[in-house]
C-alpha positions as a Markdown table, in Angstrom:
| # | Residue | x | y | z |
|---|---|---|---|---|
| 1 | Met | 44.9 | 171.1 | 2.7 |
| 2 | Arg | 46.8 | 167.9 | 3.1 |
| 3 | Ser | 45.2 | 164.8 | 1.8 |
| 4 | Leu | 45.1 | 161.3 | 3.4 |
| 5 | Ile | 44.5 | 158.6 | 0.8 |
| 6 | Phe | 42.8 | 155.4 | 1.8 |
| 7 | Ile | 42.5 | 152.8 | -0.9 |
| 8 | Ala | 40.4 | 149.7 | -0.4 |
| 9 | Ile | 41.0 | 146.8 | -2.8 |
| 10 | Leu | 38.5 | 143.9 | -2.7 |
| 11 | Phe | 39.0 | 140.5 | -4.3 |
| 12 | Gly | 36.4 | 137.9 | -5.2 |
| 13 | Leu | 33.4 | 139.3 | -3.4 |
| 14 | Ser | 30.0 | 138.2 | -4.6 |
| 15 | Ala | 27.3 | 140.7 | -5.6 |
| 16 | Cys | 25.4 | 140.1 | -2.4 |
| 17 | Thr | 28.5 | 140.7 | -0.1 |
| 18 | Met | 28.6 | 144.0 | 1.7 |
| 19 | Asn | 31.9 | 145.4 | 3.1 |
| 20 | Lys | 31.3 | 147.5 | 6.2 |
| 21 | Ser | 33.8 | 149.7 | 8.1 |
| 22 | Val | 34.1 | 152.9 | 10.1 |
| 23 | Val | 36.4 | 155.5 | 8.5 |
| 24 | Val | 38.0 | 158.2 | 10.6 |
| 25 | Ile | 38.8 | 161.4 | 8.7 |
| 26 | Pro | 41.4 | 163.6 | 10.4 |
| 27 | Ala | 40.6 | 167.3 | 10.9 |
| 28 | Gly | 41.2 | 169.3 | 7.7 |
| 29 | Gln | 41.9 | 166.2 | 5.6 |
| 30 | Thr | 40.5 | 164.3 | 2.7 |
| 31 | Ile | 40.1 | 160.5 | 2.3 |
| 32 | Glu | 39.7 | 158.8 | -1.1 |
| 33 | Leu | 37.9 | 155.4 | -1.3 |
| 34 | Asp | 38.5 | 153.2 | -4.4 |
| 35 | Tyr | 37.2 | 149.7 | -5.2 |
| 36 | Pro | 38.8 | 148.9 | -8.5 |
| 37 | Asp | 37.4 | 145.4 | -8.7 |
| 38 | Tyr | 33.9 | 146.7 | -8.9 |
| 39 | Glu | 32.5 | 148.0 | -12.2 |
| 40 | Val | 29.8 | 149.8 | -10.2 |
| 41 | Tyr | 29.3 | 149.9 | -6.4 |
| 42 | Arg | 26.9 | 151.5 | -3.9 |
| 43 | Ala | 28.4 | 153.3 | -0.9 |
| 44 | Thr | 26.1 | 153.8 | 2.0 |
| 45 | Leu | 27.5 | 156.5 | 4.2 |
| 46 | Lys | 26.4 | 157.5 | 7.7 |
| 47 | Asn | 27.9 | 160.5 | 9.4 |
| 48 | Lys | 28.6 | 159.5 | 13.0 |
| 49 | Gly | 29.9 | 162.8 | 14.1 |
| 50 | Gly | 28.6 | 166.2 | 15.0 |
| 51 | Lys | 30.0 | 168.1 | 12.0 |
| 52 | Gly | 29.0 | 168.2 | 8.4 |
| 53 | Leu | 31.2 | 166.6 | 5.7 |
| 54 | Glu | 31.6 | 166.9 | 2.0 |
| 55 | Val | 31.1 | 163.9 | -0.3 |
| 56 | Ala | 32.1 | 163.9 | -3.9 |
| 57 | Val | 32.6 | 161.4 | -6.8 |
| 58 | Leu | 35.6 | 162.4 | -8.9 |
| 59 | Ser | 36.9 | 161.0 | -12.1 |
| 60 | Lys | 40.2 | 159.2 | -11.6 |
| 61 | Asp | 41.8 | 160.5 | -14.8 |
| 62 | Glu | 41.1 | 164.2 | -14.6 |
| 63 | Asn | 40.1 | 164.5 | -10.9 |
| 64 | Lys | 36.9 | 166.2 | -12.2 |
| 65 | Gln | 33.9 | 166.2 | -9.9 |
| 66 | Ile | 31.0 | 164.1 | -11.3 |
| 67 | Arg | 28.6 | 164.6 | -8.4 |
| 68 | Gly | 28.9 | 165.9 | -4.9 |
| 69 | Phe | 27.0 | 167.2 | -1.9 |
| 70 | Gly | 27.2 | 167.9 | 1.8 |
| 71 | Leu | 26.5 | 165.2 | 4.4 |
| 72 | Gly | 25.0 | 166.8 | 7.4 |
| 73 | Thr | 25.3 | 165.8 | 11.1 |
| 74 | Leu | 24.1 | 162.2 | 11.5 |
| 75 | Gly | 23.1 | 162.2 | 7.8 |
| 76 | Lys | 22.9 | 159.1 | 5.8 |
| 77 | Val | 23.1 | 158.7 | 2.0 |
| 78 | Asp | 23.6 | 156.1 | -0.8 |
| 79 | Val | 26.1 | 157.1 | -3.5 |
| 80 | Met | 26.6 | 155.2 | -6.7 |
| 81 | Val | 30.3 | 155.0 | -8.0 |
| 82 | Glu | 31.5 | 153.8 | -11.3 |
| 83 | Ala | 34.9 | 152.1 | -11.8 |
| 84 | Ala | 36.3 | 155.1 | -13.7 |
| 85 | Asn | 35.6 | 157.2 | -10.6 |
| 86 | Lys | 36.5 | 157.4 | -6.9 |
| 87 | Leu | 34.7 | 158.4 | -3.8 |
| 88 | Val | 36.1 | 161.3 | -1.8 |
| 89 | Leu | 35.2 | 162.4 | 1.7 |
| 90 | Arg | 36.3 | 165.8 | 2.9 |
| 91 | Asn | 36.5 | 166.9 | 6.5 |
| 92 | Lys | 37.0 | 170.7 | 6.7 |
| 93 | Asn | 36.4 | 170.8 | 10.4 |
| 94 | Lys | 38.9 | 171.4 | 13.1 |
| 95 | Ser | 38.3 | 168.0 | 14.7 |
| 96 | Asp | 38.3 | 164.4 | 13.5 |
| 97 | Ala | 35.2 | 163.0 | 11.9 |
| 98 | Ser | 34.0 | 159.4 | 11.5 |
| 99 | Val | 31.8 | 157.9 | 8.9 |
| 100 | Ala | 30.2 | 154.4 | 8.7 |
| 101 | Val | 30.8 | 153.0 | 5.2 |
| 102 | Ala | 29.1 | 150.1 | 3.7 |
| 103 | Ile | 30.1 | 149.1 | 0.2 |
| 104 | Glu | 28.0 | 146.8 | -2.0 |
| 105 | Lys | 28.7 | 145.7 | -5.6 |
| 106 | Glu | 26.0 | 146.8 | -8.1 |
| 107 | Gln | 25.4 | 145.9 | -11.7 |
| 108 | Pro | 26.0 | 148.6 | -14.3 |
| 109 | Ser | 22.3 | 148.3 | -15.2 |
| 110 | Val | 21.5 | 150.3 | -12.0 |
| 111 | Phe | 22.2 | 153.4 | -14.1 |
| 112 | Asp | 19.7 | 152.3 | -16.8 |
| 113 | Lys | 16.6 | 153.2 | -15.0 |
| 114 | Lys | 13.9 | 154.1 | -17.4 |
| 115 | Gly | 10.4 | 155.6 | -17.2 |
| 116 | Glu | 9.9 | 156.1 | -13.5 |
| 117 | Tyr | 13.3 | 157.7 | -12.7 |
| 118 | Val | 15.0 | 160.8 | -14.0 |
| 119 | Ser | 18.7 | 161.9 | -13.5 |
| 120 | Phe | 19.3 | 165.6 | -13.2 |
| 121 | Ile | 21.5 | 168.1 | -11.4 |
| 122 | Leu | 20.8 | 170.3 | -8.3 |
| 123 | Arg | 22.9 | 173.4 | -8.6 |
| 124 | Asn | 23.8 | 175.9 | -5.8 |
| 125 | Thr | 24.8 | 179.2 | -7.4 |
| 126 | Thr | 25.3 | 181.0 | -4.1 |
| 127 | Ala | 28.1 | 181.3 | -1.5 |
| 128 | Lys | 26.0 | 179.6 | 1.2 |
| 129 | Ser | 25.2 | 176.0 | 1.8 |
| 130 | Ile | 21.6 | 174.9 | 1.0 |
| 131 | Pro | 20.3 | 172.1 | 3.2 |
| 132 | Leu | 17.6 | 170.0 | 1.6 |
| 133 | Ile | 15.5 | 167.0 | 2.6 |
| 134 | Ile | 14.7 | 164.2 | 0.1 |
| 135 | Pro | 12.5 | 161.8 | 2.1 |
| 136 | Ser | 13.5 | 158.2 | 2.2 |
| 137 | Val | 16.5 | 159.0 | 0.0 |
| 138 | Met | 19.0 | 161.4 | 1.6 |
| 139 | Asn | 19.3 | 164.8 | 3.2 |
| 140 | Pro | 21.9 | 166.6 | 1.1 |
| 141 | Asn | 23.5 | 169.9 | 2.1 |
| 142 | Leu | 24.5 | 171.5 | -1.2 |
| 143 | Ser | 27.9 | 173.1 | -0.9 |
| 144 | Pro | 28.5 | 176.7 | -2.1 |
| 145 | Phe | 28.8 | 176.9 | -5.9 |
| 146 | Ser | 28.4 | 173.2 | -6.3 |
| 147 | Lys | 26.5 | 170.7 | -8.5 |
| 148 | Ser | 24.9 | 167.5 | -7.2 |
| 149 | Gly | 23.7 | 164.8 | -9.5 |
| 150 | Val | 20.6 | 162.9 | -8.3 |
| 151 | Asp | 18.6 | 160.0 | -9.7 |
| 152 | Leu | 15.0 | 160.3 | -8.4 |
| 153 | Lys | 11.7 | 158.7 | -9.0 |
| 154 | Leu | 8.8 | 160.6 | -10.5 |
| 155 | Gly | 6.6 | 161.9 | -7.8 |
| 156 | Gln | 9.6 | 162.2 | -5.3 |
| 157 | Glu | 9.4 | 165.4 | -3.3 |
| 158 | Ile | 12.4 | 167.6 | -2.4 |
| 159 | Leu | 11.8 | 169.6 | 0.8 |
| 160 | Phe | 13.3 | 172.5 | 2.5 |
| 161 | Lys | 12.9 | 173.7 | 6.1 |
| 162 | Ala | 12.0 | 177.3 | 7.1 |
| 163 | Lys | 10.9 | 178.6 | 10.6 |
| 164 | Gly | 10.9 | 175.0 | 11.9 |
| 165 | Lys | 8.5 | 173.7 | 9.3 |
| 166 | Lys | 9.1 | 171.6 | 6.1 |
| 167 | Tyr | 7.9 | 172.8 | 2.7 |
| 168 | Val | 7.9 | 171.3 | -0.7 |
| 169 | Leu | 10.6 | 172.9 | -2.9 |
| 170 | Leu | 10.1 | 170.6 | -5.9 |
| 171 | Thr | 8.2 | 167.5 | -7.0 |
| 172 | Val | 10.0 | 165.4 | -9.6 |
| 173 | Asp | 7.8 | 165.2 | -12.7 |
| 174 | Lys | 8.0 | 164.8 | -16.5 |
| 175 | Ser | 8.8 | 168.4 | -16.9 |
| 176 | Ile | 12.4 | 167.6 | -15.8 |
| 177 | Ala | 14.4 | 166.0 | -18.6 |
| 178 | Glu | 17.5 | 163.8 | -18.2 |
| 179 | Gly | 20.5 | 165.9 | -17.5 |
| 180 | Asp | 18.6 | 169.1 | -16.6 |
| 181 | Glu | 20.2 | 171.5 | -14.2 |
| 182 | Ile | 18.0 | 173.1 | -11.6 |
| 183 | Asn | 19.1 | 176.3 | -10.0 |
| 184 | Val | 18.1 | 175.5 | -6.4 |
| 185 | Ala | 19.0 | 178.9 | -5.0 |
| 186 | Gln | 16.6 | 180.7 | -7.4 |
| 187 | Leu | 13.9 | 178.0 | -7.0 |
| 188 | Leu | 14.2 | 178.3 | -3.2 |
| 189 | Lys | 13.9 | 182.1 | -3.4 |
| 190 | Asp | 10.8 | 181.9 | -5.6 |
| 191 | Arg | 9.2 | 179.3 | -3.4 |
| 192 | Lys | 9.7 | 181.3 | -0.2 |
| 193 | Glu | 8.2 | 184.4 | -1.9 |
| 194 | Ala | 5.2 | 182.3 | -3.1 |
| 195 | Leu | 4.7 | 180.9 | 0.4 |
| 196 | Gly | 5.2 | 184.3 | 2.1 |
| 197 | Leu | 8.3 | 183.2 | 3.9 |
| 198 | Lys | 11.2 | 185.6 | 4.5 |
C-alpha cells in the first residue's frame, strides 16, 4: 500500500484556536497528520463518506501503534494525540474518502484525569471487525486483531447492536483498573449468550 503523507505545521496558535479542514484520502492510501508545535492536541474527526476508515495514533520513533479503531460511515470521534506521536488515517477502500478534521490545542493535564475517569484498552482478538457504540463519545469499529485505548468516565455504557436493537456490553466501573485490557470478542460472546441472542 502506497502512503501519502500530509504534514500540518502550525505556528503561534493560542489554546482556544481550532484549525479546521477537510482531508481527502485517496483510495488505498494512508495520510499522516502531525502538529509538532502542540505538546498535546485533540483531533475531532468526522467521516464524510460512505465507507469505513481506520484511525490510529502511532509513535514517531518506532511507528508503533499506541491506540486505534475503525471510524464508521458518517462516524465522529475525538482523538487525543501527544507530541511524540502522529495521527494516521487509512483508507483501504477502492474509492477516495473525505474526513472533516478539527485540531485544537490541549494541555498535557488532559491525560491526568483522576477519580471519575479510567483509561483502559478494548481488544479485538478475532478476524472480524466489532462495531460498538459509546453514547456521546464515539462509535468505534474495532479492527480485526486490534487494540483501542479509551479514556471513559465511570458509569459510561458501551453498547452493541444485535437484531436491530441496542444492548449494554459493558458499564465502566471501579472493577476496571488503569491499563486493563478487555477482550471485547469474548465479552460480546458471553453477553449474547446471557441475553439469548444468537
